[in-house]
C-alpha positions in Angstrom: 13.4 8.9 -11.7 12.0 6.0 -13.8 11.2 6.6 -17.5 9.4 10.0 -17.9 6.6 10.4 -20.4 4.0 12.9 -21.2 0.5 11.8 -20.3 -1.6 11.8 -17.3 -1.5 15.1 -15.4 -4.6 14.9 -13.3 -7.0 12.2 -12.4 -7.3 10.7 -15.9 -5.7 10.6 -19.3 -7.4 11.3 -22.6 -6.4 10.3 -26.1 -8.0 9.5 -29.3 -5.4 7.7 -31.4 -6.9 4.2 -31.6 -9.4 2.9 -34.0 -13.0 4.0 -32.8 -15.4 1.4 -31.6 -18.5 0.4 -33.5 -21.7 2.3 -33.6 -23.7 0.2 -31.1 -26.9 2.0 -32.4 -29.2 -0.2 -30.6 -28.1 0.6 -27.1 -29.5 3.6 -25.3 -29.1 4.5 -21.6 -32.3 5.6 -20.2 -32.7 8.4 -17.5 -34.2 7.0 -14.2 -35.5 8.8 -11.1 -33.0 7.4 -8.7 -29.5 8.6 -7.7 -26.7 8.2 -10.4 -24.3 5.3 -9.8 -20.7 5.1 -10.9 -19.7 2.5 -13.4 -16.4 1.5 -15.0 -16.4 0.5 -18.8 -13.3 -1.2 -20.1 -12.5 -1.1 -23.9 -11.2 -4.1 -25.6 -7.4 -4.6 -25.6 -6.0 -2.1 -28.0 -9.3 -0.1 -28.2 -9.6 3.6 -27.6 -11.1 4.7 -24.4 -11.6 8.3 -25.8 -13.6 6.9 -28.6 -15.6 4.6 -26.4 -16.2 7.6 -24.1 -17.9 9.6 -26.9 -20.2 6.8 -27.7 -21.2 6.3 -24.0 -21.9 10.0 -23.7 -23.9 10.1 -26.9 -26.1 7.3 -25.6 -26.8 9.2 -22.3 -24.1 8.3 -19.8 -22.2 10.9 -18.0 -18.4 10.6 -18.4 -16.3 11.5 -15.5 -13.0 10.0 -16.3 -11.1 8.6 -19.3 -7.9 6.8 -19.1 -6.6 5.7 -22.6 -3.4 4.2 -21.0 -5.5 1.1 -20.1 -8.8 1.8 -22.1 -10.9 2.7 -19.0 -13.8 5.0 -19.0 -15.8 5.8 -15.8 -19.3 7.1 -16.0 -22.3 7.8 -13.9 -25.8 6.8 -14.9 -29.2 6.3 -13.4 -30.1 3.4 -15.7 -30.4 0.3 -13.5 -29.4 -1.8 -16.4 -26.4 0.3 -17.4 -23.7 -2.5 -16.8 -25.5 -5.1 -18.8 -26.2 -2.8 -21.6 -22.7 -1.4 -21.9 -21.3 -5.1 -21.9 -23.4 -5.6 -25.0 -21.7 -2.8 -27.0 -19.1 -3.6 -29.5 -15.4 -3.3 -28.6 -16.3 -3.3 -24.7 -14.2 -5.8 -22.7 -16.5 -5.5 -19.7 -18.5 -3.0 -17.5 -19.7 -3.1 -13.9 -20.3 -0.8 -10.9 -17.2 0.8 -9.9 -15.8 -1.9 -7.6 -13.5 -1.6 -4.6 -9.9 -2.9 -5.3 -8.6 -2.7 -1.7 -8.8 -1.1 1.7 -6.3 0.3 4.2 -6.5 -2.0 7.3 -5.6 0.8 9.5 -8.8 2.6 8.8 -11.1 -0.5 8.9 -13.1 -0.5 12.2 -13.2 -4.3 12.2 -9.5 -4.8 11.7 -7.6 -5.4 15.0 -4.3 -6.7 13.4 -2.4 -3.4 12.8 -3.1 -2.0 16.2 -4.1 -4.8 18.6 -4.5 -2.6 21.6 -7.4 -0.9 19.8 -9.4 -4.0 19.1 -10.2 -7.4 20.5 -7.1 -9.4 21.5 -6.3 -13.1 21.8 -6.5 -13.1 25.5 -8.9 -11.8 28.1 -6.3 -9.3 29.3 -4.6 -6.5 27.3 -1.6 -5.8 29.7 0.9 -4.4 27.3 3.8 -3.9 29.9 4.7 -0.5 28.2 8.4 -0.3 27.5 10.7 2.2 29.2 11.8 5.2 27.3 8.6 5.8 25.4 6.6 9.0 25.9 8.0 12.5 25.3 11.6 13.0 24.0 13.2 16.5 24.1 16.6 17.6 22.9 18.4 20.5 21.6 18.3 21.7 18.1 21.1 20.2 15.8 21.4 18.5 12.6 22.5 14.8 12.9 25.5 13.7 11.0 25.0 11.8 7.8 25.4 8.5 9.5 24.4 9.4 13.0 21.2 7.7 14.1 18.1 9.8 15.0 16.9 9.8 18.5 14.2 7.0 18.0 16.3 4.8 15.7 17.2 2.5 18.6 13.5 1.4 18.7 13.7 0.4 15.0 14.7 -3.3 15.3 13.5 -3.8 11.8 16.1 -1.5 10.3 18.9 -3.4 12.3 17.5 -6.8 10.9 17.7 -5.7 7.3 21.2 -4.0 7.9 19.8 -0.5 6.8 22.3 1.6 8.8 25.2 -0.3 7.3 23.7 0.1 3.8 23.3 3.9 4.3 27.1 4.3 4.8 27.3 3.1 1.1 24.1 4.5 -0.4 22.1 7.0 1.4 19.4 7.4 -1.4 19.6 9.6 -4.5 17.2 12.6 -4.5 16.4 11.8 -8.2 14.8 8.6 -7.1 11.2 8.9 -6.3 8.9 6.5 -4.3 5.2 6.7 -4.6 3.1 6.0 -1.7 -0.2 4.6 -2.9 -2.4 5.0 0.2 -4.8 7.1 1.9 -2.6 10.2 1.9 0.7 11.5 3.2 1.2 14.3 5.8 3.8 16.6 4.3 3.7 18.8 7.4 5.3 16.0 9.5 8.8 17.0 10.4 10.2 13.7 9.3 8.4 13.7 5.9 8.4 17.3 4.7 12.1 17.5 3.7 11.6 14.6 1.3 8.1 15.2 0.1 7.7 16.2 -3.5 4.9 18.6 -3.7 5.1 19.1 -7.5 4.7 15.4 -8.3 2.1 14.3 -5.6 -1.5 13.9 -6.6 -4.8 12.9 -5.0 -7.0 10.8 -7.3 -9.8 10.5 -4.8 -13.1 12.5 -4.3 -14.4 12.1 -0.8 -17.9 10.4 -0.6 -19.7 11.7 2.5 -21.8 8.6 2.7 -18.7 6.6 3.6 -16.0 9.1 4.3 -18.0 11.5 6.6 -18.3 15.4 6.0 -16.0 16.7 3.3 -13.0 18.8 4.9 -12.4 20.8 1.6 -14.4 22.5 -1.3 -15.3 19.9 -3.8 -14.7 17.0 -1.5 -11.1 16.8 -2.9 -8.3 16.8 -0.2 -5.0 18.5 -1.0 -2.3 16.2 -2.1 -0.3 16.8 1.1 -2.7 15.7 3.8 -3.5 12.4 5.5 -6.6 11.9 7.7 -5.9 8.3 8.4 -2.3 7.9 9.4 -1.5 4.8 7.5 0.1 6.5 4.4 2.3 8.6 6.7 3.4 5.6 8.7 4.4 3.8 5.4 6.2 6.8 4.1 8.3 7.2 7.2 9.5 3.6 7.0 10.5 4.2 3.3 12.3 7.6 3.6 11.9 9.4 6.8 14.6 12.1 6.7 17.8 12.0 9.0 17.2 15.3 10.8 18.2 14.9 14.4 14.8 14.0 15.6 12.3 11.1 15.4 13.1 8.2 13.2 14.9 7.7 10.0 13.8 5.6 6.9 15.5 2.8 4.9 16.3 5.3 2.2 16.4 8.7 3.9 17.8 10.5 0.8 15.0 9.7 -1.7 11.9 11.5 -2.5 8.4 10.7 -1.3 5.5 11.1 -3.7 1.8 10.9 -2.5 -0.2 9.1 -5.3 -3.3 8.8 -3.2 -5.9 6.3 -4.3 -7.8 5.5 -1.0 -10.8 7.1 0.4 -10.7 8.5 4.0 -12.8 5.5 4.9 -9.9 3.3 3.6 -11.6 1.9 0.5 -9.6 1.7 -2.8 -12.0 2.1 -5.8 -10.9 0.7 -9.1 -10.9 4.1 -10.9 -8.6 6.1 -8.7 -6.4 3.0 -8.2 -5.9 2.5 -11.9 -5.5 6.3 -12.6 -2.9 6.5 -9.8 -0.8 3.6 -11.2 -0.8 5.1 -14.8 0.1 8.5 -13.4 2.9 7.0 -11.4 4.3 5.5 -14.6 3.9 8.8 -16.7 5.4 10.9 -13.9 8.6 8.7 -14.0 8.2 7.4 -10.4 10.8 4.5 -9.7 9.0 2.6 -6.9 5.5 2.4 -5.8 4.4 0.9 -2.4 0.9 -0.6 -2.3 0.1 -1.5 1.4 -3.6 -2.1 0.9 -5.9 -5.0 1.1 -8.1 -6.5 -1.4 -11.7 -5.7 -1.1 -14.6 -6.1 -1.5 -13.5 -9.4 -2.8 -10.8 -11.1 -0.6 -9.9 -13.1 -3.8 -10.8 -12.1 -7.4 -11.8 -15.1 -9.5 -11.7 -15.3 -13.3 -15.6 -15.7 -14.1 -16.3 -15.5 -10.4 -16.4 -17.9 -7.8 -19.0 -20.8 -8.2 -21.4 -19.1 -5.6 -21.2 -15.6 -7.2 -24.0 -14.1 -9.3 -23.3 -13.1 -13.1 -23.1 -9.5 -12.0 -20.6 -10.4 -9.3 -18.5 -12.3 -11.8 -18.6 -9.5 -14.4 -17.3 -7.0 -11.7 -14.4 -9.4 -10.8 -13.4 -9.8 -14.3 -13.4 -6.1 -15.1 -11.4 -5.4 -12.0 -8.8 -8.1 -12.8 -8.3 -6.9 -16.3 -8.2 -3.1 -15.6 -5.8 -3.4 -12.6 -3.7 -5.8 -14.4 -3.4 -3.5 -17.4 -2.4 -0.7 -15.1 0.1 -2.7 -13.3 1.7 -3.9 -16.5 1.7 -0.4 -17.8 3.6 0.8 -14.8 6.1 -2.0 -14.9 6.8 -1.4 -18.6 7.5 2.2 -17.7 10.2 1.2 -15.3 8.2 1.3 -11.9 9.2 -1.2 -9.3 6.0 -2.3 -7.8 5.9 -3.6 -4.2 2.9 -5.0 -2.4 1.9 -6.3 1.1 1.0 -10.0 1.1 -2.1 -9.7 3.4 -2.9 -10.0 7.1 -5.5 -12.9 7.0 -2.9 -15.7 8.0 -4.1 -17.6 4.9 -2.2 -20.2 2.8 -2.5 -18.6 -0.6 -1.6 -22.0 -2.2 -4.5 -24.1 -1.0 -8.3 -23.9 -1.6 -10.2 -22.2 1.0 -13.6 -20.8 1.9 -14.2 -17.0 1.9 -17.1 -15.8 3.9 -16.1 -12.1 4.0 -16.8 -11.0 0.4 -18.1 -8.8 -1.0 -17.8 -6.5 2.0 -18.8 -3.3 0.2 -21.5 -2.3 0.3 -21.8 -4.0 3.7 -24.3 -6.8 4.0 -23.6 -8.7 0.8 -21.1 -11.1 2.2 -21.6 -14.8 1.2 -19.7 -18.1 1.3 -17.4 -18.6 -1.8 -15.2 -21.5 -2.7 -11.7 -20.1 -3.6 -9.6 -22.2 -6.1 -6.0 -20.6 -6.2 -5.6 -21.9 -9.7 -8.4 -19.4 -10.8 -8.4 -16.7 -8.1 -6.0 -14.3 -6.9 -5.2 -11.6 -4.3 -4.8 -8.3 -6.1 -2.6 -6.4 -6.5 0.1 -8.5 -4.7 -0.3 -11.6 -6.8 0.1 -10.0 -10.0 3.3 -11.1 -11.9 4.7 -7.7 -11.8 4.4 -7.0 -8.1 6.9 -8.1 -5.6 4.9 -9.7 -2.7 6.3 -9.2 0.9 5.4 -11.3 3.9 6.0 -10.1 7.4 8.3 -11.3 10.2 8.5 -10.4 13.9 11.7 -9.5 15.8 12.6 -13.0 16.3 12.3 -13.6 12.6 9.5 -15.9 13.0 6.6 -15.5 10.3 4.2 -12.9 11.9 1.2 -14.7 13.1 -1.2 -12.7 10.9 0.9 -12.8 7.7 -0.3 -14.7 4.6 2.0 -17.4 3.2 1.9 -20.1 0.7 2.6 -23.9 0.5 2.7 -23.7 -3.2 6.3 -22.3 -3.5 6.3 -22.5 -7.3 3.2 -20.3 -7.8 4.9 -16.9 -7.6 2.6 -15.8 -4.8 5.6 -14.5 -2.5 9.0 -13.1 -3.3 10.7 -11.8 0.0 9.9 -11.2 3.7 10.6 -8.1 5.7 9.9 -6.8 9.3 6.3 -6.2 9.7 6.0 -6.6 13.5 4.5 -9.3 15.8 3.0 -7.9 19.0 3.1 -11.4 20.5 6.7 -12.2 19.6 8.2 -11.6 23.1 8.9 -13.9 26.0 5.9 -15.1 27.9 3.5 -12.8 26.1 -0.1 -12.4 27.6 -1.0 -9.2 25.7 0.4 -7.2 22.8 3.8 -5.5 23.2 4.3 -2.3 21.2 8.1 -2.6 21.0 7.7 -5.8 19.0 5.8 -3.8 16.4 6.9 -1.2 13.9 7.4 2.5 15.0 7.0 5.2 12.4 5.6 8.7 11.7 2.0 9.6 12.0 0.1 12.8 11.6 -0.7 15.0 14.6 -4.3 15.4 13.6 -4.8 11.6 13.5 -3.3 10.9 17.0 -5.4 13.7 18.4 -8.6 12.6 16.7 -8.0 9.0 18.0 -7.6 10.1 21.6 -4.0 9.2 22.0 -2.8 12.8 22.2 -4.7 15.7 23.9 -5.4 19.1 22.4 -2.3 20.5 24.3 -0.1 17.9 22.5 0.5 15.5 25.4 0.2 11.7 25.2 -2.9 10.5 26.9 -3.2 7.3 29.0 -4.8 5.7 26.0 -1.7 6.5 23.8 0.9 5.8 26.6 3.5 3.1 25.4 1.9 3.2 21.9 2.6 6.7 20.8 6.0 8.5 21.0 6.4 12.3 20.9 9.8 13.7 20.0 10.7 17.5 19.8 13.5 19.5 18.7 14.4 22.8 20.1 14.9 25.4 17.4 17.8 27.8 17.5 17.0 31.4 19.0 19.1 32.9 16.3 16.9 31.8 13.5 13.6 33.2 12.5 11.7 30.1 13.7 11.8 29.8 17.4 10.3 27.3 19.9 10.3 23.6 19.4 9.3 21.3 16.5 7.5 18.2 17.5 6.6 14.9 15.7 4.5 11.9 16.7 5.3 8.3 16.0 3.1 5.3 16.5 3.5 1.4 16.7 1.7 -0.5 14.0 2.1 -4.1 12.7 1.2 -5.8 9.5 2.4 -6.7 6.1 1.6 -3.1 5.3 4.6 -2.3 7.4 6.7 -5.0 5.9 6.1 -3.8 2.3 7.5 -0.3 2.8 10.9 -1.8 4.2 11.2 -3.7 0.9 10.2 -0.6 -1.1 12.9 1.4 0.7 15.6 -1.2 -0.2 14.3 -1.2 -3.9 14.8 2.7 -3.8 18.4 2.2 -2.6 19.0 -0.3 -5.4 17.7 2.1 -8.0 19.9 4.9 -6.3 23.0 2.6 -6.4 22.7 1.1 -9.9 20.3 3.5 -11.8 21.7 5.5 -14.6 20.5 8.4 -16.9 18.7 7.3 -20.0 18.5 10.4 -22.2 15.2 12.4 -21.8 13.6 9.4 -20.0 15.4 10.5 -16.8 17.2 8.5 -14.1 16.1 5.0 -13.4 16.6 1.3 -13.3 14.8 -1.6 -15.1 12.3 -3.0 -12.5 13.1 -6.6 -13.3 16.7 -6.0 -12.4 15.6 -4.1 -9.3 13.6 -7.2 -8.3 16.4 -9.6 -9.1 18.9 -7.7 -6.9 16.4 -7.4 -4.1 15.7 -11.1 -4.2 19.1 -12.5 -4.8 20.6 -10.4 -1.9 17.8 -11.4 0.6 19.2 -13.5 3.4 18.2 -17.1 3.0 15.9 -18.1 5.9 15.0 -21.7 6.3 11.7 -23.1 7.5 11.3 -23.7 11.2 11.5 -27.2 12.6 9.1 -28.7 13.0 7.6 -27.2 9.9 4.2 -26.8 11.3 4.9 -23.9 13.3 2.9 -23.7 16.5 2.5 -20.2 17.8 2.5 -20.1 21.5 -0.5 -18.7 23.6 -2.2 -16.5 23.5 -2.2 -16.9 19.7 -5.1 -19.5 18.9 -4.1 -22.8 17.1 -6.0 -21.7 14.0 -3.0 -19.4 13.2 -0.6 -22.4 13.1 1.1 -22.5 9.6 2.9 -25.1 7.6 6.2 -24.1 5.9 7.0 -25.6 2.7 10.2 -25.4 0.6 13.9 -25.1 1.5 16.4 -22.4 2.8 16.7 -21.0 -0.8 13.0 -20.4 -1.2 10.1 -21.3 1.0 6.5 -20.1 1.5 7.2 -18.2 4.7 10.1 -16.1 3.6 10.2 -16.4 -0.2 13.9 -15.7 -1.3 14.6 -14.7 2.4 14.5 -11.6 4.7 15.6 -8.5 2.7 19.1 -7.2 3.4 19.8 -3.6 2.5 23.6 -3.8 2.8 23.9 -6.8 0.6 21.7 -5.3 -2.0 24.0 -2.4 -2.5 27.3 -3.9 -1.6 30.1 -2.5 -3.7 30.9 -5.9 -5.1 27.7 -5.9 -7.1 28.8 -3.1 -9.2 
């Protein structure tokens, strides 16, 4: 595990060791008749969040969370002018309505990238030509050998591309290494997840909001830290560390631990408070790697001081989110957490100015055109200096049509590339092909809720070719008889590329980490990143460099590759290589 320190054990940390803020006697928050709204107030750098919280409470705000690791206080207030008043207080860096940091594309109704069979495609038809061999697998109970593949591993072309099976013969993954899945939950009951799931360390930092998440499933609207009502987090976790157990699939690092550090709502939104609290918890709990497969929202790009078309309040919100998330990412990095993030699915050139007409998309209906200058705006969390940004490739190793990229190769906007799937990366494609995507674990409750599996556990026509069921007969001599079944589904996206890289990072920590007294087992994240990047396989730009995606992909997705074989805007330092990363010669 990474450096372990005492601190955050729930949704927030409290401390009162820093110098108190000023008195701010002239500020008072009034009580209105409307519903209370949630706000984030950020202390000046080096200031005390606990002292600031006392002042805010004394002036009429209801404090709900205090995180002194980054100086963040979350409050609720009915004062319509709360944010403006709070910003006028001494020792306050910024204040705004609690903004959304990101969303899970899997859960967003308008997003057809991750599962193109569920949304509008590029062509008129959606003939998927389902591959043979999908459906219901059934085999006798046994434990696979340490290096024997699991039954569905032959469908994991991405694992072969990054040489994961070869790497596992050298380094299987150390149980002391813990990978945090910062997503919308992880299903610990899934047979490919449970054995590696760390119940003791897993946390849920989210309170469900019925207005956006639907009716609460549990008392207090707080789900247990071992459930996943969306499927995205469980899919990500399976790619990182699905266990080798003789059924289903196996992950990149099948011997490491999985920790759910849930920061996303059931609806898929990632609010700044839970995101920051999850990051600082990951650091204090000693996690080694954190995977962040979520999008930036409500702002597709966060601009310092806002974009020219943004209102002063919108600019203040962006400044507050940039500062608070950056503090949390830096805190985690300084505590030896390797941070891995998805580069995004908008097919955007991150190195050139562009027009964003999608932000802010929460609350809905506030979108407006914005001029995005890459010198002043960034994609959080991926473009933070401490985050390893991962682009996606398809099975032919072309840049996936949806993956973001950059023509500014010196900007640090991309580090490496990894298999993310490309549903149209197959010969003479007229519709999406699932086998060109990424197969991984999904919760049974999710595939049943979406109609891919019926109540009896059988794959429906809607799920045929896209969902795979694999079952293991249990021994009759044991106390548990019958069969154990798991479900697996094909997704695509940079959300699927990122966990491949996170898994390799976990193998690197397993291979080269060491004990550091009471701090625990771990490895400096800069060294982890250096090994990951230097071991990546150099992948040159295509020729011609303006890559023209064949039909049915529209010409608007064509992308210009800049750079050379050593480093370019499609692949960064190259396609990750697990075997090269942990090769004995690197000792």
